[in-house]
MDTraj code that builds the backbone (N, CA, C; nanometers):
import mdtraj as md
import numpy as np

residues = "MET ALA GLY MET ARG GLU ASP TYR ILE GLU ARG MET ILE LYS GLN LEU VAL SER ALA LEU ALA ALA ILE ALA LYS ALA GLY ARG GLY GLN LYS THR ASP GLU ALA LEU GLU LEU VAL ARG GLN THR SER LEU SER LEU PHE GLY MET GLU TYR ARG THR LEU ILE THR PHE ASP ALA ALA SER VAL ALA GLU LEU LEU GLY THR PRO GLU ARG ILE LEU ALA LEU VAL ARG LEU LEU CYS ALA GLU ALA ASP LEU LEU GLU GLN ARG GLY ASP MET GLU GLY VAL SER HIS ARG LEU GLY HIS ALA LEU ALA LEU SER ARG HIS ALA GLN ALA LYS LYS ALA THR PRO GLU GLY GLU ALA LEU LEU GLN ALA VAL SER GLU ARG LEU SER ALA LEU".split()
xyz = np.array([
    [0.5771, -2.4992, -1.3187],
    [0.5063, -2.3589, -1.2316],
    [0.4787, -2.2977, -1.3428],
    [0.5794, -2.2462, -1.4365],
    [0.5151, -2.1345, -1.5624],
    [0.4006, -2.1707, -1.6146],
    [0.3861, -2.3093, -1.6245],
    [0.2609, -2.3491, -1.7232],
    [0.1633, -2.3015, -1.6410],
    [0.1445, -2.3519, -1.4985],
    [0.0380, -2.3149, -1.4025],
    [0.0148, -2.1407, -1.4226],
    [0.1173, -2.0682, -1.3886],
    [0.0776, -1.9643, -1.3966],
    [0.0130, -1.8934, -1.5314],
    [0.0948, -1.9314, -1.6211],
    [0.0124, -1.8868, -1.7515],
    [-0.1235, -1.9400, -1.7745],
    [-0.1736, -2.0725, -1.7159],
    [-0.3055, -2.1010, -1.7231],
    [-0.3798, -1.9968, -1.6642],
    [-0.3562, -1.9659, -1.5238],
    [-0.3978, -1.9060, -1.4470],
    [-0.4403, -1.7199, -1.5019],
    [-0.3296, -1.6740, -1.5542],
    [-0.3235, -1.5747, -1.6265],
    [-0.4543, -1.5866, -1.7272],
    [-0.4360, -1.6899, -1.8235],
    [-0.5525, -1.6992, -1.9179],
    [-0.6851, -1.7037, -1.8468],
    [-0.6897, -1.7573, -1.7670],
    [-0.8454, -1.7708, -1.7076],
    [-0.8862, -1.6573, -1.6618],
    [-0.7825, -1.5586, -1.5827],
    [-0.8418, -1.4743, -1.5529],
    [-0.8807, -1.3104, -1.6794],
    [-0.7940, -1.3722, -1.7489],
    [-0.7985, -1.2692, -1.8643],
    [-0.9490, -1.3174, -1.9174],
    [-0.9898, -1.4156, -1.9501],
    [-1.1133, -1.4822, -1.9930],
    [-1.2138, -1.4352, -1.9333],
    [-1.2074, -1.4652, -1.7791],
    [-1.3192, -1.4016, -1.7061],
    [-1.3210, -1.2412, -1.6536],
    [-1.2146, -1.1720, -1.7174],
    [-1.2237, -1.0246, -1.6956],
    [-1.2813, -0.9935, -1.8334],
    [-1.2788, -1.0522, -1.9456],
    [-1.3121, -1.0025, -2.0655],
    [-1.4814, -1.0400, -2.0915],
    [-1.4968, -1.1310, -2.0098],
    [-1.6386, -1.1791, -1.9936],
    [-1.7225, -1.0750, -1.9107],
    [-1.6849, -1.0659, -1.7855],
    [-1.6981, -0.9218, -1.6886],
    [-1.7211, -0.7975, -1.7618],
    [-1.6203, -0.7225, -1.8534],
    [-1.6334, -0.6203, -1.9065],
    [-1.7270, -0.6103, -2.0021],
    [-1.7355, -0.7085, -2.0600],
    [-1.8718, -0.7279, -2.1834],
    [-1.9993, -0.7023, -2.1187],
    [-2.0126, -0.8019, -1.9956],
    [-2.1732, -0.7664, -1.9346],
    [-2.1492, -0.6348, -1.8773],
    [-2.0379, -0.5716, -1.8358],
    [-2.0733, -0.4363, -1.7574],
    [-2.1173, -0.3131, -1.8664],
    [-2.0190, -0.3685, -1.9878],
    [-2.0683, -0.2625, -2.0828],
    [-2.2080, -0.3028, -2.1462],
    [-2.2273, -0.3848, -2.1470],
    [-2.3718, -0.4207, -2.1982],
    [-2.4787, -0.3547, -2.1100],
    [-2.4612, -0.3675, -1.9891],
    [-2.5586, -0.3312, -1.8840],
    [-2.5610, -0.1593, -1.9101],
    [-2.4112, -0.0841, -1.8848],
    [-2.4341, 0.0260, -1.9212],
    [-2.4981, 0.0771, -2.0267],
    [-2.4938, 0.0089, -2.1527],
    [-2.5331, 0.0629, -2.2937],
    [-2.6955, 0.0361, -2.2522],
    [-2.7612, -0.0395, -2.1774],
    [-2.8950, -0.0256, -2.1651],
    [-2.9138, 0.0231, -2.0520],
    [-2.8576, 0.1178, -2.0132],
    [-2.8918, 0.2242, -1.9339],
    [-2.9233, 0.1532, -1.7858],
    [-2.8657, 0.0285, -1.7487],
    [-2.8793, -0.0402, -1.6478],
    [-2.7657, -0.0232, -1.5429],
    [-2.7251, 0.1041, -1.4994],
    [-2.5837, 0.1490, -1.4491],
    [-2.5849, 0.0962, -1.3210],
    [-2.6933, 0.1038, -1.2334],
    [-2.6758, 0.0324, -1.1158],
    [-2.6243, -0.1203, -1.1252],
    [-2.7292, -0.1848, -1.2020],
    [-2.6612, -0.3305, -1.2341],
    [-2.5114, -0.3386, -1.2543],
    [-2.4646, -0.2531, -1.3568],
    [-2.3133, -0.2830, -1.4230],
    [-2.2195, -0.2222, -1.3271],
    [-2.2716, -0.1176, -1.2025],
    [-2.1696, -0.1068, -1.1135],
    [-2.1634, -0.2245, -1.0251],
    [-2.2738, -0.2943, -0.9818],
    [-2.2691, -0.4288, -0.9041],
    [-2.1674, -0.5125, -0.9633],
    [-2.1905, -0.5156, -1.1259],
    [-2.0988, -0.6201, -1.1627],
    [-1.9631, -0.6148, -1.1514],
    [-1.9082, -0.4623, -1.1708],
    [-1.7834, -0.4170, -1.1131],
    [-1.7619, -0.4944, -0.9746],
    [-1.8270, -0.4644, -0.8659],
    [-1.7943, -0.5060, -0.7262],
    [-1.7887, -0.6536, -0.7331],
    [-1.8816, -0.7416, -0.7982],
    [-1.8622, -0.8614, -0.8057],
    [-1.7282, -0.9466, -0.8676],
    [-1.7318, -0.8484, -0.9861],
    [-1.5872, -0.8945, -1.0694],
    [-1.4772, -0.8905, -0.9726],
    [-1.4686, -0.7896, -0.8695],
    [-1.3173, -0.7440, -0.8037],
    [-1.3488, -0.8697, -0.6963],
    [-1.4726, -0.9292, -0.6549],
    [-1.4212, -1.0041, -0.5467],
    [-1.4099, -1.1758, -0.6185],
    [-1.4337, -1.1600, -0.7236],
    [-1.4532, -1.3026, -0.7910],
    [-1.2776, -1.3198, -0.8657],
    [-1.2060, -1.2102, -0.9021],
    [-1.0660, -1.1726, -0.9816],
    [-0.9977, -1.1806, -0.8542],
    [-1.0292, -1.0941, -0.7941],
    [-0.9028, -1.0550, -0.6791],
    [-0.9132, -1.0863, -0.5132],
    [-1.0804, -1.1698, -0.4936],
    [-1.0839, -1.2062, -0.3674],
    [-1.1212, -1.0853, -0.2668],
    [-1.1054, -0.9632, -0.3173],
    [-1.1117, -0.8394, -0.2542],
    [-1.2178, -0.7420, -0.2865],
    [-1.2615, -0.7005, -0.1532],
    [-1.3925, -0.5807, -0.1880],
    [-1.3550, -0.4632, -0.2771],
    [-1.4220, -0.4369, -0.3888],
    [-1.3695, -0.3543, -0.4792],
    [-1.3494, -0.2369, -0.4028],
    [-1.4455, -0.1600, -0.3095],
    [-1.3866, -0.0625, -0.2240],
    [-1.2644, -0.0384, -0.1530],
    [-1.2221, -0.1483, -0.1154],
    [-1.0873, -0.1514, -0.0400],
    [-0.9919, -0.1167, -0.1997],
    [-1.0114, -0.1641, -0.3004],
    [-0.8871, -0.1590, -0.3977],
    [-0.9229, -0.0024, -0.4666],
    [-1.0012, 0.0704, -0.4181],
    [-1.0197, 0.1863, -0.4757],
    [-1.0051, 0.3365, -0.3533],
    [-1.0395, 0.2582, -0.2366],
    [-1.0053, 0.3361, -0.1146],
    [-0.8243, 0.3653, -0.1046],
    [-0.7325, 0.2458, -0.0994],
    [-0.6294, 0.2426, -0.0607],
    [-0.5326, 0.2871, -0.1690],
    [-0.4384, 0.3648, -0.1089],
    [-0.3534, 0.4255, -0.2145],
    [-0.3009, 0.3015, -0.3247],
    [-0.2507, 0.3805, -0.4338],
    [-0.2064, 0.2765, -0.5642],
    [-0.0898, 0.1761, -0.5317],
    [0.0031, 0.2360, -0.4482],
    [0.1047, 0.1639, -0.4361],
    [0.0701, 0.0154, -0.3575],
    [-0.0105, 0.0903, -0.2213],
    [-0.0611, -0.0482, -0.1374],
    [-0.1564, -0.1206, -0.2425],
    [-0.2468, -0.0731, -0.3120],
    [-0.3267, -0.1748, -0.3734],
    [-0.2315, -0.2738, -0.4634],
    [-0.1273, -0.2208, -0.5308],
    [-0.0445, -0.2977, -0.6234],
    [0.0285, -0.4037, -0.5524],
    [0.1094, -0.3286, -0.4205],
    [0.1482, -0.4719, -0.3560],
    [0.0472, -0.5868, -0.3074],
    [-0.0623, -0.5719, -0.2967],
    [-0.1518, -0.6270, -0.2616],
    [-0.2288, -0.7350, -0.3656],
    [-0.2139, -0.6916, -0.4764],
    [-0.2242, -0.7601, -0.6009],
    [-0.0997, -0.8284, -0.6628],
    [0.0231, -0.7777, -0.6116],
    [0.1446, -0.8723, -0.6460],
    [0.1553, -0.8274, -0.8322],
    [0.1130, -0.8805, -0.8955],
    [0.1196, -0.9241, -1.0276],
    [0.0943, -0.8011, -1.1445],
    [0.1804, -0.7521, -1.2219],
    [0.1339, -0.6802, -1.3456],
    [0.0156, -0.6940, -1.3876],
    [-0.0297, -0.8396, -1.4227],
    [-0.1255, -0.8483, -1.4646],
    [-0.2363, -0.8564, -1.3736],
    [-0.2322, -0.8773, -1.2911],
    [-0.3542, -0.8548, -1.1739],
    [-0.3743, -0.6814, -1.1561],
    [-0.2656, -0.6389, -1.1416],
    [-0.2848, -0.4917, -1.1342],
    [-0.3614, -0.4309, -1.2500],
    [-0.3179, -0.4497, -1.3952],
    [-0.3887, -0.4116, -1.5205],
    [-0.5113, -0.4633, -1.5485],
    [-0.5349, -0.5666, -1.4827],
    [-0.6908, -0.6293, -1.4585],
    [-0.7786, -0.5066, -1.3920],
    [-0.7501, -0.4550, -1.2412],
    [-0.8047, -0.3755, -1.2158],
    [-0.8103, -0.2427, -1.2624],
    [-0.7065, -0.1866, -1.3320],
    [-0.7111, -0.0720, -1.3995],
    [-0.8200, -0.0839, -1.5078],
    [-0.8259, -0.1928, -1.5916],
    [-0.9420, -0.2061, -1.6768],
    [-1.0617, -0.1913, -1.6057],
    [-1.0775, -0.2797, -1.5043],
    [-1.2089, -0.2561, -1.4083],
    [-1.2409, -0.1176, -1.3791],
    [-1.1452, -0.0283, -1.3261],
    [-1.1479, 0.1218, -1.2970],
    [-1.2275, 0.1985, -1.4065],
    [-1.1282, 0.1734, -1.5255],
    [-1.2136, 0.2320, -1.6528],
    [-1.3080, 0.2161, -1.6963],
    [-1.3543, 0.0749, -1.6596],
    [-1.5201, 0.0494, -1.7021],
    [-1.6052, 0.1366, -1.6089],
    [-1.5669, 0.1304, -1.4845],
    [-1.6551, 0.1936, -1.3951],
    [-1.6400, 0.3471, -1.4232],
    [-1.5350, 0.3730, -1.4551],
    [-1.5361, 0.5388, -1.4873],
    [-1.6346, 0.5597, -1.5936],
    [-1.6361, 0.4832, -1.6787],
    [-1.7156, 0.5018, -1.8004],
    [-1.8789, 0.5199, -1.7724],
    [-1.8866, 0.4276, -1.6619],
    [-2.0255, 0.4198, -1.5792],
    [-2.0772, 0.5411, -1.5576],
    [-1.9669, 0.5817, -1.4607],
    [-1.9564, 0.7318, -1.3432],
    [-2.0082, 0.8423, -1.4244],
    [-1.9299, 0.8169, -1.5765],
    [-1.9526, 0.9558, -1.6577],
    [-2.0996, 0.9550, -1.7207],
    [-2.1244, 0.8233, -1.7496],
    [-2.2860, 0.8168, -1.7668],
    [-2.3667, 0.8878, -1.6813],
    [-2.3371, 0.8693, -1.5397],
    [-2.4597, 0.9503, -1.4652],
    [-2.4053, 1.0710, -1.4598],
    [-2.3040, 1.1280, -1.5211],
    [-2.2683, 1.2424, -1.4769],
    [-2.1748, 1.2868, -1.3601],
    [-2.1236, 1.1910, -1.3216],
    [-2.0551, 1.1821, -1.1880],
    [-1.8934, 1.2054, -1.2115],
    [-1.8476, 1.3406, -1.2657],
    [-1.7306, 1.3505, -1.3297],
    [-1.5928, 1.3909, -1.2122],
    [-1.6362, 1.4017, -1.0794],
    [-1.5475, 1.3787, -0.9770],
    [-1.5095, 1.2172, -0.9736],
    [-1.6379, 1.1303, -0.9572],
    [-1.6030, 0.9840, -0.9872],
    [-1.5140, 0.9335, -1.0697],
    [-1.5453, 0.9810, -1.1926],
    [-1.4460, 0.9657, -1.3030],
    [-1.3272, 0.9896, -1.2960],
    [-1.2881, 1.1160, -1.2141],
    [-1.1863, 1.1893, -1.2118],
    [-1.0972, 1.0756, -1.1183],
    [-1.1455, 1.0672, -1.0118],
    [-1.1055, 0.9828, -0.9008],
    [-1.0187, 0.8251, -0.9345],
    [-1.1443, 0.7524, -1.0246],
    [-1.1316, 0.6205, -1.0805],
    [-0.9954, 0.6470, -1.2042],
    [-0.9961, 0.7404, -1.2591],
    [-0.9044, 0.7512, -1.3971],
    [-0.7743, 0.7751, -1.3318],
    [-0.7491, 0.8161, -1.2269],
    [-0.6168, 0.9087, -1.1546],
    [-0.5739, 0.7505, -1.0828],
    [-0.6806, 0.6910, -1.0120],
    [-0.6426, 0.5832, -0.9557],
    [-0.5520, 0.4863, -1.0624],
    [-0.6514, 0.4528, -1.1661],
    [-0.5900, 0.3843, -1.2885],
    [-0.4730, 0.4121, -1.3339],
    [-0.4535, 0.5290, -1.3295],
    [-0.3392, 0.5770, -1.4039],
    [-0.2098, 0.5760, -1.3207],
    [-0.2223, 0.5530, -1.1489],
    [-0.1243, 0.5667, -1.0432],
    [-0.1033, 0.3961, -1.0747],
    [-0.1751, 0.3242, -1.0705],
    [-0.1771, 0.1411, -1.0978],
    [-0.1085, 0.1076, -1.1858],
    [-0.1468, 0.2180, -1.3633],
    [-0.0692, 0.1237, -1.4714],
    [0.0743, 0.1838, -1.4472],
    [0.1191, 0.2819, -1.3673],
    [0.2615, 0.3088, -1.3297],
    [0.3070, 0.2254, -1.2515],
    [0.2552, 0.1585, -1.1668],
    [0.3246, 0.0788, -1.0753],
    [0.3092, -0.0895, -1.1610],
    [0.2306, -0.1138, -1.1965],
    [0.2235, -0.2428, -1.3055],
    [0.3198, -0.2564, -1.3945],
    [0.3700, -0.1111, -1.4530],
    [0.4921, -0.1097, -1.5679],
    [0.6155, -0.1046, -1.4685],
    [0.6042, -0.1033, -1.3522],
    [0.7496, -0.0522, -1.2530],
    [0.7713, -0.2184, -1.2702],
    [0.6969, -0.3023, -1.2284],
    [0.7077, -0.4457, -1.1796],
    [0.7510, -0.4839, -1.3009],
    [0.6759, -0.4839, -1.4303],
    [0.7059, -0.5533, -1.5619],
    [0.6997, -0.4434, -1.6932],
    [0.7440, -0.4163, -1.7680],
    [0.6845, -0.3158, -1.8829],
    [0.6531, -0.4172, -1.9892],
    [0.5428, -0.3983, -2.0291],
    [0.4647, -0.4707, -2.1571],
    [0.4255, -0.3494, -2.2337],
    [0.4009, -0.3890, -2.3608],
    [0.3636, -0.2965, -2.4760],
    [0.1869, -0.2995, -2.4055],
    [0.1258, -0.4089, -2.3779],
    [0.0042, -0.3618, -2.3293],
    [-0.0422, -0.2703, -2.2275],
    [0.0600, -0.3090, -2.1167],
    [0.0323, -0.1910, -2.0137],
    [0.0851, -0.0488, -2.0793],
    [0.1942, -0.0226, -2.1644],
    [0.1912, 0.0878, -2.1973],
    [0.1193, 0.1608, -2.2711],
    [0.0493, 0.0641, -2.3309],
    [-0.0885, 0.1172, -2.4017],
    [-0.2066, 0.1920, -2.3208],
    [-0.2144, 0.0998, -2.2245],
    [-0.3371, 0.1275, -2.1333],
    [-0.2878, 0.2484, -2.0404],
    [-0.1439, 0.2428, -2.0072],
    [-0.1087, 0.3529, -1.9352],
    [-0.1465, 0.4909, -2.0243],
    [-0.0850, 0.4719, -2.1452],
    [-0.1066, 0.5898, -2.2315],
    [-0.2688, 0.6274, -2.2607],
    [-0.3253, 0.5623, -2.2585],
    [-0.4782, 0.5670, -2.3119],
    [-0.5296, 0.6512, -2.1719],
    [-0.5176, 0.5814, -2.0358],
    [-0.5698, 0.6235, -1.9096],
    [-0.5109, 0.7908, -1.9202],
    [-0.3888, 0.7762, -1.9367],
    [-0.3280, 0.8866, -1.9280],
    [-0.4026, 1.0128, -1.9971],
    [-0.4189, 1.0018, -2.1276],
    [-0.4969, 1.0651, -2.2360],
    [-0.6330, 1.1081, -2.1912],
    [-0.7129, 1.0227, -2.1470],
    [-0.8568, 1.0363, -2.0963],
    [-0.8500, 1.1222, -1.9514],
    [-0.7624, 1.1025, -1.8746],
    [-0.7772, 1.1745, -1.7761],
    [-0.7192, 1.3046, -1.8022],
    [-0.6601, 1.3408, -1.9203],
    [-0.6329, 1.4992, -1.9258],
    [-0.7301, 1.5712, -2.0005],
    [-0.7879, 1.4918, -2.0729],
    [-0.9155, 1.5375, -2.1441],
    [-1.0049, 1.5821, -2.0526],
    [-1.0264, 1.5554, -1.9086],
    [-1.1135, 1.5923, -1.8239],
    [-1.1163, 1.7357, -1.8057],
])
top = md.Topology()
chain = top.add_chain()
for i, resn in enumerate(residues, 1):
    res = top.add_residue(resn, chain, resSeq=i)
    for name in ("N", "CA", "C"):
        top.add_atom(name, md.element.get_by_symbol(name[0]), res)
traj = md.Trajectory(xyz[None], top)
């Protein structure tokens, strides 16, 4: 059973890395709308849920829906990618919302299972939010 879980996590990470690369590439090419659509598609593909739902509900509910720290941290990375796109557009209110949600989710992931990766992500999001 543990092997299946590890395989699932490995596939999810590969899919996330590929999606984040495509999102960043579209963002660098000033194709912000395309990149934002990729964020939404990635949410459906990774989590089976609409992105709007995951950013509208409170962090505790979303963390409970996602279940595992790995899935929660995957959403945190997606939120950070979207924050980059929103910053590119000059939507600082959106950036603040996404980073705030990412920070709260990072805390929930760490509460479920503390990991060095989760701690580093939590710190990075916290610092970025403080800089706003």
